[in-house]
C-alpha positions in Angstrom: -64.6 -9.6 -79.6 -65.5 -12.8 -77.7 -63.4 -15.8 -78.6 -64.7 -19.3 -79.0 -63.5 -20.0 -75.4 -65.1 -16.9 -73.9 -63.5 -13.6 -73.1 -60.3 -14.6 -71.3 -58.0 -13.3 -74.1 -59.4 -9.7 -73.9 -57.2 -6.8 -73.0 -58.5 -4.5 -70.2 -59.5 -1.9 -73.0 -61.3 -4.6 -75.0 -63.1 -5.8 -71.9 -64.2 -2.3 -71.1 -65.4 -1.8 -74.7 -67.6 -5.0 -74.4 -69.2 -3.4 -71.3 -69.7 0.0 -73.0 -71.2 -1.6 -76.1 -73.5 -3.7 -74.0 -74.6 -0.7 -72.0 -75.2 1.4 -75.2 -77.5 -1.4 -76.5 -79.3 -1.5 -73.1 -79.9 2.2 -73.1 -81.1 2.1 -76.7 -83.7 -0.5 -75.7 -82.1 -3.3 -77.8 -82.9 -6.8 -76.7 -79.7 -8.7 -75.8 -79.4 -12.4 -76.3 -76.9 -13.3 -73.6 -75.7 -16.9 -73.4 -77.8 -18.5 -70.7 -79.1 -21.7 -72.3 -78.5 -25.3 -71.4 -75.2 -25.5 -73.5 -73.8 -22.4 -71.6 -74.8 -23.9 -68.2 -73.1 -27.2 -69.1 -69.9 -25.3 -70.2 -69.9 -23.3 -66.9 -70.3 -26.5 -64.9 -66.7 -27.2 -66.0 -65.3 -23.8 -64.9 -65.6 -20.1 -65.2 -63.7 -17.5 -67.2 -65.3 -14.1 -66.6 -63.7 -11.1 -68.4 -64.5 -8.6 -65.6 -64.5 -8.4 -61.8 -67.4 -6.0 -61.1 -67.8 -4.3 -57.8 -71.3 -2.7 -57.4 -74.1 -2.0 -55.1 -76.6 -4.7 -54.1 -79.5 -2.3 -55.1 -82.0 -4.3 -57.1 -82.3 -1.5 -59.6 -78.8 -2.0 -61.0 -78.3 -5.6 -62.1 -74.9 -5.6 -64.0 -75.8 -8.5 -66.4 -78.8 -6.7 -67.6 -77.3 -3.2 -67.7 -74.4 -4.5 -69.9 -76.1 -7.2 -71.9 -74.0 -10.0 -70.4 -74.7 -13.7 -69.9 -73.8 -16.4 -67.4 -70.2 -16.6 -66.5 -69.1 -13.4 -68.0 -69.0 -11.1 -65.0 -67.5 -11.9 -61.6 -69.8 -9.8 -59.5 -69.1 -8.5 -56.0 -72.2 -6.8 -54.6 -72.9 -5.1 -51.4 -74.8 -2.0 -50.3 -72.7 1.0 -51.2 -70.2 -1.0 -53.3 -67.7 -0.9 -50.5 -64.6 -3.2 -50.3 -64.1 -5.0 -47.0 -62.1 -8.2 -46.5 -64.5 -10.5 -48.3 -64.9 -8.1 -51.3 -61.1 -7.5 -51.5 -60.5 -11.3 -51.4 -63.1 -11.8 -54.1 -61.5 -9.2 -56.4 -58.0 -10.6 -55.8 -59.4 -14.1 -56.5 -60.9 -12.9 -59.8 -57.6 -11.3 -60.9 -55.1 -13.9 -59.6 -57.0 -17.1 -60.1 -59.6 -16.4 -62.8 -57.3 -14.0 -64.7 -59.9 -11.3 -65.3 -58.3 -8.4 -67.2 -60.6 -5.7 -65.9 -61.9 -4.6 -62.5 -64.8 -2.1 -62.5 -66.2 -0.3 -59.5 -69.7 1.2 -60.2 -71.8 3.4 -58.0 -75.3 4.5 -59.0 -77.8 7.4 -58.6 -80.0 7.4 -55.6 -77.8 4.9 -53.7 -79.5 4.1 -50.4 -76.3 3.2 -48.6 -74.6 6.5 -49.6 -77.8 8.4 -48.6 -77.7 6.6 -45.2 -74.2 7.9 -44.7 -75.4 11.4 -45.7 -78.2 11.1 -43.1 -75.8 10.0 -40.4 -73.7 13.2 -41.0 -76.5 15.7 -41.7 -79.2 14.4 -39.4 -77.3 12.3 -36.8 -79.4 9.3 -38.0 -78.9 5.9 -36.6 -79.9 2.6 -38.3 -80.8 -0.8 -36.8 -78.6 -3.9 -36.7 -75.4 -3.9 -38.7 -76.5 -1.1 -41.1 -74.5 1.5 -39.2 -71.4 -0.7 -39.4 -72.1 -1.3 -43.1 -72.2 2.4 -44.0 -69.2 3.3 -41.9 -66.7 3.0 -44.8 -68.9 5.4 -46.8 -68.8 8.2 -44.2 -65.4 9.7 -45.3 -66.6 10.0 -48.9 -69.8 11.8 -47.8 -67.9 14.0 -45.4 -65.4 15.1 -48.0 -68.1 16.5 -50.3 -69.9 18.4 -47.6 -70.5 22.1 -48.5 -70.1 25.2 -46.2 -73.6 24.7 -44.8 -72.9 21.1 -44.0 -75.1 19.7 -46.8 -74.0 16.8 -48.9 -75.0 16.4 -52.5 -75.9 12.7 -53.0 -74.5 12.4 -56.5 -71.2 14.0 -55.4 -71.0 11.5 -52.5 -71.7 8.6 -54.8 -68.9 9.7 -57.1 -66.5 10.2 -54.2 -67.3 6.8 -52.7 -66.4 5.1 -56.0 -63.2 7.2 -56.3 -62.2 6.2 -52.7 -63.0 2.5 -53.4 -60.8 2.6 -56.5 -58.0 4.3 -54.5 -58.3 1.6 -51.8 -57.9 -1.1 -54.4 -54.8 0.6 -55.8 -53.2 1.2 -52.4 -54.3 -1.7 -50.1 -54.7 -4.7 -52.4 -52.2 -7.3 -53.3 -49.9 -6.1 -56.0 -51.5 -8.6 -58.3 -54.3 -6.1 -59.0 -51.8 -3.6 -60.4 -49.6 -5.9 -62.4 -50.4 -6.6 -66.0 -51.7 -10.2 -66.4 
């Protein structure tokens, strides 16, 4: 599916399929050979043309390039604990779509997310965290609250899914219309 010039001509569905295929290969234990050599680095020095804006957690266990068998310059990655979207992340996503013309935006949560678990701890245990951690997890609290059961307990997997759903909803409602317009 990649073109000689990269992935810029992919439709959103084709871009998603590239990710799915890469993840299947990763899960099957197949070695990927992503373009990371000298020639690729020289090409990227002239400019980038990623095929996906990828919002994910900064957790070191979920590196998108490895999980999806991608190389340098293919994913425009926005990472922060809990894959939330504040001003900097929103601007980065809009830049990827408006300027770099990425055809696909993906928001990915993951199992055992520490940021979502911290939000759970704040709600269930009245936990507090040092520095800016409390502020960082504040956007995740509504997701965790919304999946609380009758006993006040929060299933972490449910909270992770709800957090992703809310981030996607925020992108649809609060971003520049460029994210919703076909490119």
